[in-house]
C-alpha positions in Angstrom: 70.2 -70.8 -10.3 70.4 -67.1 -9.5 66.6 -66.6 -9.3 65.2 -68.7 -6.5 61.5 -67.8 -6.8 58.8 -68.0 -9.4 56.8 -65.1 -10.8 53.7 -66.3 -8.9 55.6 -66.3 -5.6 56.9 -62.8 -6.3 53.4 -61.5 -7.0 52.1 -63.3 -3.9 54.7 -61.5 -1.8 53.9 -58.1 -3.4 50.2 -58.7 -2.8 50.9 -59.2 0.9 53.2 -56.2 1.0 50.6 -53.9 -0.6 47.8 -55.2 1.7 49.9 -54.8 4.8 51.0 -51.2 3.9 47.9 -49.6 2.6 47.4 -46.5 2.7 51.2 -45.9 2.8 51.0 -45.6 -1.0 49.1 -42.3 -0.7 51.7 -40.9 1.7 54.7 -41.6 -0.6 52.9 -40.1 -3.6 52.4 -37.0 -1.5 56.1 -36.9 -0.6 57.0 -37.3 -4.3 54.6 -34.4 -5.1 56.3 -32.2 -2.5 59.7 -33.1 -4.0 58.6 -32.2 -7.5 57.0 -28.9 -6.4 60.2 -27.9 -4.5 62.3 -28.7 -7.5 60.2 -26.5 -9.7 59.7 -23.7 -7.1 63.2 -23.8 -5.7 63.8 -22.3 -2.3 66.8 -22.1 0.0 65.7 -25.3 1.8 64.1 -27.2 -1.0 67.1 -29.4 -1.9 67.5 -30.5 1.6 63.9 -31.6 1.8 64.1 -33.4 -1.5 67.2 -35.2 -0.4 65.4 -36.2 2.8 62.5 -37.5 0.8 64.8 -39.6 -1.4 66.6 -40.9 1.7 63.3 -41.9 3.2 62.3 -43.9 0.0 65.6 -45.7 -0.1 65.8 -46.5 3.6 62.2 -47.7 3.7 62.7 -50.0 0.7 66.0 -51.3 2.1 64.7 -52.0 5.6 61.0 -52.8 5.1 60.7 -54.2 1.5 64.0 -55.9 0.9 64.7 -57.1 4.5 61.3 -57.9 5.8 59.5 -59.1 2.7 61.7 -59.8 -0.4 64.4 -61.6 1.4 61.9 -64.2 2.6 61.6 -65.5 -1.0 65.0 -64.3 -2.3 67.9 -64.5 0.2 70.1 -62.4 -2.1 67.7 -59.5 -1.4 69.8 -58.9 1.7 72.5 -57.5 -0.6 69.8 -55.0 -1.9 69.0 -54.2 1.7 72.6 -53.1 2.4 72.8 -51.2 -0.9 69.6 -49.3 -0.3 70.4 -48.4 3.2 73.8 -47.1 2.1 72.1 -45.0 -0.6 69.6 -43.7 1.9 72.5 -42.6 4.2 74.3 -41.0 1.2 71.2 -38.8 0.6 71.1 -37.9 4.3 74.8 -37.0 4.6 75.4 -35.5 1.1 72.0 -33.8 0.5 70.6 -33.0 4.0 73.7 -32.3 6.0 76.4 -31.3 3.5 73.9 -29.7 1.2 75.9 -30.9 -1.8 72.8 -31.7 -3.9 70.9 -29.0 -5.6 67.6 -29.9 -7.4 65.9 -27.6 -9.9 63.7 -28.8 -12.8 64.4 -26.7 -15.9 63.3 -26.9 -19.5 66.6 -28.1 -20.8 67.3 -31.7 -22.0 68.2 -32.8 -18.5 65.1 -31.4 -16.9 62.8 -32.7 -19.7 64.2 -36.2 -19.7 64.3 -36.1 -15.9 60.6 -35.2 -15.9 59.8 -38.0 -18.3 61.5 -40.5 -16.0 59.7 -39.1 -13.0 56.3 -39.4 -14.8 57.2 -42.9 -16.0 57.9 -44.0 -12.4 54.8 -42.5 -10.9 52.2 -42.8 -13.7 53.2 -44.9 -16.7 54.8 -47.7 -14.6 51.6 -48.6 -12.7 49.5 -47.9 -15.8 51.5 -50.5 -17.8 50.9 -53.0 -14.9 47.2 -52.4 -15.1 47.2 -52.9 -18.8 49.0 -56.2 -18.4 46.3 -57.3 -16.0 48.3 -56.9 -12.8 46.2 -54.3 -10.9 46.2 -53.7 -7.2 47.3 -55.4 -5.0 49.8 -57.0 -7.5 51.3 -53.7 -8.6 54.8 -52.7 -7.7 54.1 -49.6 -5.7 56.1 -46.4 -6.4 58.1 -45.2 -3.4 57.7 -48.5 -1.7 59.4 -50.9 -4.1 62.9 -50.7 -5.7 62.3 -50.5 -9.4 59.9 -47.5 -9.9 61.6 -45.6 -7.1 65.0 -46.0 -8.7 63.6 -44.6 -11.9 62.2 -41.6 -10.0 65.6 -41.1 -8.3 67.5 -41.1 -11.6 65.0 -38.5 -12.9 65.5 -36.3 -9.9 69.3 -36.6 -10.2 69.1 -35.5 -13.8 67.5 -32.3 -12.5 70.5 -31.4 -10.3 71.7 -27.9 -11.3 75.2 -28.3 -10.0 77.9 -31.1 -10.4 76.7 -34.3 -8.8 79.1 -36.2 -6.5 79.6 -39.3 -8.5 79.2 -41.7 -5.5 75.6 -40.6 -5.3 75.0 -42.1 -8.7 76.8 -45.5 -8.3 74.1 -47.5 -6.6 71.1 -46.2 -8.6 73.0 -47.0 -11.8 74.1 -50.4 -10.7 70.6 -51.3 -9.5 69.1 -50.1 -12.8 71.1 -52.7 -14.6 69.6 -55.4 -12.5 66.3 -54.6 -14.2 67.2 -57.4 -16.6 66.2 -59.9 -13.9 62.6 -58.8 -13.4 62.3 -58.3 -17.2 63.2 -61.9 -17.6 60.4 -62.8 -15.2 57.8 -60.9 -17.3 57.9 -57.5 -15.5 58.3 -55.7 -18.9 57.8 -52.2 -17.4 61.3 -52.6 -16.0 62.6 -51.9 -19.4 62.2 -48.3 -18.3 64.5 -49.0 -15.4 67.3 -50.2 -17.6 66.8 -47.3 -20.1 66.6 -44.7 -17.4 69.8 -46.0 -15.7 71.8 -45.9 -18.9 70.5 -42.6 -20.2 70.6 -40.7 -16.9 74.1 -41.9 -16.1 75.4 -40.9 -19.5 73.8 -37.5 -19.5 74.8 -36.7 -15.9 78.4 -37.6 -16.6 78.3 -35.6 -19.9 76.7 -32.6 -18.2 79.2 -32.5 -15.3 82.1 -32.8 -17.7 80.8 -29.8 -19.6 80.4 -27.9 -16.3 84.1 -28.5 -15.6 85.0 -26.9 -19.0 83.0 -23.8 -18.4 
């Protein structure tokens, strides 16, 4: 069977993860706030900092969450470890060093939907968990666990104001489809993960195709 752990075992692991890491949760929200601010008030260096923040999120989740915690109850999480580390490196190389990513939140459909995904990841996602009776320390913390952080990433990529290198999108899109697995366990808030993956990928591909025609 693909899933080798129960929902209760997963929540027990998440509880330990949250307790071990507090107050890291406040730090990642601060980083996300900086990324959003720099995407709204764009400067010559803002996109490099945003890329660095996204890289930090993905590398942390790959090395700390997937490798050190999740893999203990789900050996296949080692695949996620590799993918998240690769994605973190992609953000470092493409966004920080090559400066091929340019983030700017605007009031067009891409910026609005990107903003909705960002707010969902940071606010609505944990709120749904609390409404379902899974408050702290059983919440899946934004910036420290894969699902809400992937939604946030897709929202930020929607806010890119130049053509996006397609390899940047591959892993977030593929991971968004894996949201079907936690949904089957009862983590219904990950419906937003699947929706954001499909919507963001379609709109980014459409937007970039239109840019080629301009």
